[in-house]
N, C-alpha and C positions, 0 to 999 in steps of 0.2 A: 366149208361153213366155219364160222368162228367158234361156236360152242355147241355141243350136243349134251343135253342134260336129261337124265332118265329118272322118271317117277318122283320129281321134286316140285311139289306145288308151291312150297315156300319161296323158292327162287323165282318161279314164274310170277307169283304175286308181287314180288319186288319190282318186276319189270312191266306191271300192268298198264302204266301210262306211256309205254314206249311203242304203241301200236301204230297203225292197225295190225291186227293179228289174223292169221289164217289157221283155222283148226280143222284137221281132217281126221275123221274117225272111220277106220276101215275094218269091216267085219271079215276076219280071216279064217273063221272056223271051217268053212267049206272049201277053202282053197289053200289050206295050210301046207300041203305037200306039192303044190303046183306053183313054182316060182314064176313061170311065164304068165300064168293067170293072175297072180298077185301083182306083177308089174303092170299088166294091162289095166287091171282095176284101179291101181294107184294113179296111172297116167290119166284115166278118165276123171278121177277126183281132182287132180291138179287142173285139168281143163275147166272143171266146174268152178274151182277157186278163182281162176283167172277171170271167168265171166262175172262172178259175184264182185270181185275187186273192181273191175271196170265200171260196174253199175253203182256200187256203194261208195267207192273212193276213187273217182276218175282221175284225180291229180296225183295219186300214189303210183310210183314206178313199180311195176310187177316184177321187173328183172331180178332183183335180189331174192325175192321169194321163189321165182322160177328156178334160179340156180340152186338154192338150197334143197328144193323138193325134187327136182329132176335128177340130181346126182344120186339120190337114193334108189332110183328105179333100177339101175344096174349094179347096185351094191349088194352082192349075194350075202356078204357077211352080216349086213344089217338085217336082212329078212330072215336069215337063219337064227339070229339072236332074238327076234321078236316073233315067237311062234304061238302066242296066246290066242284066245278066241277073238280079241279085238285089239288094235293098236291105235292109240291117239297120237297125232303129230301136230304140234302147235309151233308156229314160227312168226316172228315179226320181221323177217328178212335179214336178221343178224344172228339171233340165237335160236336154236331149234330144240324143242322139248319133246320127249317121247314118253308115253305112258302105256304100260302093258296092262290091259284090262282083262278081267276074268270072265265077264259075262257079255256075250255078243249081243249087239243091237243092229239096227239098220245103218248102212253106210250114210254118212252125212258130212257136209262141208259147211262151215260157219265162218263168215268173214265179219269181224266186229272190231270196234276200236279197242276193246279189252279182250283178253283171251277167254274163249268159251270153254269153261271147265265143268259145266254141269254133268256131262257124261262121265267124267272122272269121279265126281262126287257121288253120283248115283251108283257107280260101280263099287266104290268103297263102302257106301252105305249098305249095299246089298251084301258085301262081304262081311260087314261089321267088324272091321279091325278096331280094336280098342286097347286102351291102357288100363291096368288094374293097380290100384293102390291098396296094398295089404297093410292094415294099420292095427297095431297093438297099442297099449297104453304107453309103452316106452320104446317102441321100435317100429320101423316101417320097411317095406320092400316094394319094388315096382316090377310088374310083369307086363308083357305085351302079347296081344293076339294079332298075328300077321299071316295072312294067306293060309289060315287053318293051323298055323303053328303057334303054340303057347310057350313062351320062354320067359325066364327071369332076367331082368336087366341088371347087368353088373354096374353097381353104383361107384362113383369115384370117392376118393378119401374125404372130399369136402362135403359130401352129401350127409344130411342129418339121419344117418341110419339108425342110431339109437339115441335115447335121451341123454345118456352119459357122454357120448361123442358130441352132441349138439350143445349141451349146457355145461359140460366140464365137470370136474370133481368139486363137490361142494366144500367150501371152507367157511366156517362160521366165525364171526367176530363182531364185537360192538353191537349196534342195533340192526345190522343188516347181515344177510347171508350173501356170500360172494361166491359165484360160480365161474371159475376160470377155464376158458376154452381157447386153445391156440388157433382154432379155425374160425369160430363164430364170435370171439370176443368175450366180454364179461357180461354176466347177468346177475342182477341183484333182486332180492326180495326180503321182506322183514320177517321177524320172528312171529309165526302164527302157529295155530294148532297143527299137529302133524298132518291131518287129513286135508286141511286148507292149503298147507304148503305143497302137498302132493298135487292138489288141483292146480295150483299156480304153476308148478313145474310142468304139468301136462299141457296146460294152455300155452306156455312159453315154447315148449317143444313142438307142439302142433303148429304154432305160428311159423316156425322155421321150416317144418315139413311142407306147409301150405305154400310158402314162398318158393321153395325149391321145386315142388311138383308143378306149380303154375308155369314156371319157366320151361320145364320139361314138356308140358302140354302145348305150349306155344310153338315148340319146335316140331312136335309130332302131328299136331292138329287132329288128334283122335279123341273120341269120347273117353272120359275117364270114369271108371266104375270104382266105387269105394267098397272095400270089404273090411268088416270089423264088427265088434259087438255094438249094439244099438247106442249105448252110452258114449262110447268112443266116437262113433259116427256123429252123434249130436254135438259133441264138443268141437269136433273138427269142422263140421258144416257151419257152426256159428262164427268160425274164424275165416273160413275159405272165401276167396274172391275169384276163384278160377272158373271162367265161363264154360270150360269143357267138362267140369264135374257134373255128371248126370244127377238130376233131382228125382228121377223116376226109376232108375235102374240101380240097384244096390244089392249087396249080399250081407245079410245080418248074421254073420258067422265069424268066430275068431279064426284068424289065419295061423295062429300059433301052432307050431309043430306039424303043419300039413306038408305033405310031399307035393312036388310039382304036379303030379297026376291028380292028386286030391284037389289041388287048387283049381286045375282046369275043369274037373268034374263039377265043382261048386259054381262055375260060371255058366254051365249049360242052361239052367232055367232063365238066366238073364238074357242069354242069346236068343232063346226061344221067344221070350217076351218082346225083344227088340224086333224080330222079324214079323211076328204075328200082330203086334199091337202098336207099331210105330205111329200110324195115323191117329189112333185113339189117344196115344200119349201126347202127340202134338196138339190135337184139338183140346185136350184137357188143359194143357199149358196155355193155349191161346184164350180159352174161356176165362181162366184165372186172371190172365193179363188184362183182358177186356173189362173184367169187373173192377180192376184197379186203374182203368183208363191208361193202360200201357200197351195198347194194341192198335195196329193200323191195318186196314184192308185195301187201301188204294196205293198201287205201286208208285204213282207220282208223288204221293205224300211221304214216301219213304226216302226220297232223294236226300234231303237235308239231314235227317237223322242218320242215314247211312254214312254220309261224308263226315259227320261229326262223331262217329263211333258210338251212337246211342242204341243201335240195334243189337240185341243179344242173340236172337234167333230169327232167321228168315225161312219161312215155310213156303216152298215153291211147288206149284202144280206141275206135274210132269209135262214136258214139251210146251211149257208156257212161252208165249211170244207177245211182247208189247213193244210197239214201235216207239222209240225214244232213246235217250241216253243221259249220261251224267255230265254236268259241267266239269271241266278239267282244272279249273284254277281256283274257284272260290265257292264256298257254301252259300254266299249271299246272292249268287246269280239267280234271278227270279224265275227263269223258265228253263226247262230241260232242253238239251240239245236235240234237234229234230232227228227224225229217222235218217240214216238207215239202221242205226244200232237197235239191238234188242235190249230194252231197258232191264229186263229180268237178268240177263247175263251180266250186265254192268253192275247191278245191285249185288249179285252173287259175289263178284270179284271184290267189291269194296267192303262188303260185310266180312268176307273171309280175311281181307287184309287188316281189318280192325279187330281181329280175334273174335268175331262172332261165329255162330254155327249156322250151317245150312242143312235143311231137311227137305227132301223131295218126296211128295206123296201123290197118289193118283188124283187127277183133277176132280173126279166125282166125290172125293172125300172133303173137298174144301167146303166150309160152312156157308160161304157166300160165293157169288159168281165173280171170282177175281183170279188173277194169275199168281198172286203171292199174298202172304200175311206176314206181318212183322210183330215180334214181341220185343218191347223196348226194355232197356236197362233202367232207365229213369225218365 
């Protein structure tokens, strides 16, 4: 195989137009210690993939896919490295992507023009891996929750870790204040009352924090939780344009002088709320968007907004399947591509690639009889 990539959705999304893709999700929880049984199970799933490929994409040569997948069957090292409850394998016949999932589901094979990543997203949603921005008036820090571990992120020298680092040492002169910073350049503001100057410096600092953290979120593609005093949160949210920043999950507490353990303890109510109230949170957001005429409940009406990057959040019913697909060349194409694609999987891929968010909820929690709901940016 040319490339094997592990647990990297970003790279897979960059290849989403290079399909068709075969996605195999194998539940290994009950056969973890039985390599022969795992091989037999995987061989059966490959046979299923070949059948689906012949039906959905009869002009596509299955041989490159066959070569990539079958060489895994006897690769003991591969199976010994992937011992989690479920393994996801996605290939376009050239590159092979492997995802280690923490929560087992039914075995499934999905052949689609774009990679079927909903099981990966559902697994991550269940795990609720997130990033935490700990924000003080004049400093910031980033933390990450990954697979049950809570760690502080070591920030590079060019990160706006403190107001002084970001804005530089203030030098007053003439009618303007001049802040020289070797990393972030010069910042100027006029002579104002001391409290007003402080507010201006805070907003300027938060602007740099927001820009830095948005780039970080685009790399991790994880929900971002904000921790800070209510006033600081309000100032930051007025500046923020990061679509990953949660509007419903936050920690109204100063992170100043807290240990790593205390920081993690402070996140526990937020994690509980996420797991128990996700559907409620999504429906509340959808109702608010609907009142502002920024909501769509027909998946086919979502095609053009998805391709133009206008969808902020896509709410998907678990196991939703809608025959159809997306045009591959132009938003102006009037009609969606016909089956065999699952339109929902295609929408998920495109919205993800456009820095939108995906949330998967039980079908019976959808407010209308539909496979997906969209909350628009504008």
